C-alpha positions, 0 to 999 in steps of 0.5 A, a space after each residue: 528721216 526716211 530714205 527711199 530709192 528711185 529707179 536710177 538707184 539714187 536717194 530720195 529723202 523725206 524727213 518729218 519734224 516732230 511738231 507742226 508749224 504751230 508747235 503742236 505735239 502728235 497727241 494733239 492731232 489724233 482727230 484726223 479725217 479719214 482722208 488724212 489717215 489714208 494719206 499717212 498709210 500711203 507713206 508705207 506704200 511709198 517705202 515699197 515702191 520705186 519712185 520716178 519723177 515725171 513731167 506733169 503734162 495735164 491736170 489728171 497726170 498731175 493728180 497721179 503725181 500728187 497722189 504719190 508725193 503729197 500723200 506723204 503728209 499726215 495732215 495739212 496742219 502738221 508733220 509738213 515735209 521739211 525737205 524734198 529732193 527729186 531728180 528728173 529721169 532725162 538729165 539726172 540733175 537735182 532741181 529746186 521747184 519753186 512753190 508759188 501756190 499757197 493754200 488759203 486754209 492751212 498755208 501749205 505751199 505747192 509747185 503747181 496750181 493743180 496740186 493745190 486744187 487736189 489738196 483743197 479737197 481735204 478742206 472742202 470734202 469734195 470727192 469727184 471720183 465715184 466707183 461705178 460698182 458701189 458708188 463710193 466716192 473718193 477725192 483722188 483717182 488713185 484711191 478709186 483705182 485701189 478701191 476697184 480691186 475690192 470688186 475685181 477680187 484681184 490679189 496679185 501679191 503673194 506671201 513667199 512663206 504662207 502663200 496668202 494673197 493680197 491686193 496691195 503691195 503694202 498689205 503684203 509688206 505689213 503681213 510679212 512682219 508676222 513671219 519676221 517678227 519685225 515691229 518697227 513702230 514703237 509707242 513713246 509712252 510705254 515702249 510697246 511695239 507694233 508691226 504697222 502704223 495704224 495699230 500704233 495710232 490706235 494704241 496711243 489712244 489708250 494713254 490719252 483716254 480719248 474716245 472721239 467716236 460717239 453713237 448718236 443713239 445711245 451716246 456710247 463712245 469709242 476710241 476707234 471708228 471701226 468699233 463705232 461702226 460695229 456698234 451701230 449694227 446693234 440698234 437696227 439689228 443689222 447682221 450682214 454676215 450669214 453662215 452658209 451651214 446653219 443660216 445664223 447671222 452675225 453683225 461682224 465678219 470676225 464673229 462669223 469666222 469664229 462661228 464657222 469653227 463650230 461646224 468644222 471642229 477647228 480649235 487652233 488655240 491650245 493651252 500651254 499648260 494642259 493642252 486643251 484646245 479652243 476655237 476662239 482666242 478669248 476662250 483660251 485667255 479665260 481658261 488660262 485663269 484656271 491655272 493662274 488663279 486670276 480672278 479680275 472681276 469683283 462683286 461690289 456687294 459681297 467682294 466675291 471674285 470671278 474669273 469671267 465678267 459673265 460669271 460676275 454678271 450672273 452672280 450679281 443677280 443673286 443680290 438683285 433677285 433678277 431672273 431675266 430668262 423665262 420659259 414661254 411654256 411654264 413661266 419658270 425663270 432663271 438667272 442664266 440663259 444656259 439653265 433655260 436652254 437645258 430646261 427647254 429640253 424637258 418640254 421638247 423631250 430632246 436629249 442631246 448628250 449621249 453616253 459613248 459606252 451604252 448610248 444612253 442620252 441625257 439633257 445636260 452634259 453634267 448628267 453624262 459625266 455623272 453617268 459615266 462613273 457607272 462604267 468607270 467605277 469612279 467614286 469621287 465622293 467619300 461617305 462619312 458615317 457619324 456615330 453618337 
């Protein structure tokens, strides 16, 4: 049961039943249309807004009311609103509005014909409201209104703690949970908790093993639609995000963000044990295995274990004899791409690694480390003389 508040400070109750009218459980409804996901997310928006009942005078006005009230249903087939009580602003009296109009597809009832008409767009896929800038269509006027903020760049909602701005109030509400540590949404299977409902929904698929989103080209399947979207850029080679410094391009915005730290030198992720900093969180995760001794990747042929999947992949080439990286100039081949990179310095004459003491330059970083022992006097290797 959710309890919200109207501008008159009177309670507004909305409760959801655990099963749909057909008695289906939550996991049976993971195949949800994008439209229905947006409706579900808008419940969080509604929890942050003052709800005022209005008198519907036209189809457009009714649609705006519908976008605030009917959006609270996750799906037309499940989680139906079991109790809705509203109040008028003029008299402050509770009224029970008869729902005389029923959906022919799912049977859901509505109080006005216009509300039912808006609801039918879920079934028909109709999206009559289009963005004048990018042409993206929407089924509701309110969804188009929220979308337009992307083009205007307006971010009127700011975090009191870190000052980060947001375009929508509910995004700010979810963000604040980072500072408060609040995780109101819990998994019924393993108990893991999340700061927003979308992350919980994505996590639930781990337990079901469901991967409903498939690639039409290579038939690879994904649990989340956004992962499929990123994957699809592999086939046409699409890389929409470019670095302003070196012009290198990337298929994902997050990858570009990580790449930019090469130029800025930023390393925000530090090891708790030795303090070594890293620019990317996955690098820190792999590094920690040095301290823990964890080697989760195992060779099926000889049983050798590796701390990184890429190390295992390179190791497997020992058994297969594969050397996929070849020099275009001399034809010499290697198992590891880094080895080819260092080899190419021989042809180019480039020596990118320099000694801080005498400024002598080297092809590889490893050669610099060995050279530095001349200056430090370090002798890590013990010579054993054997006499007969």
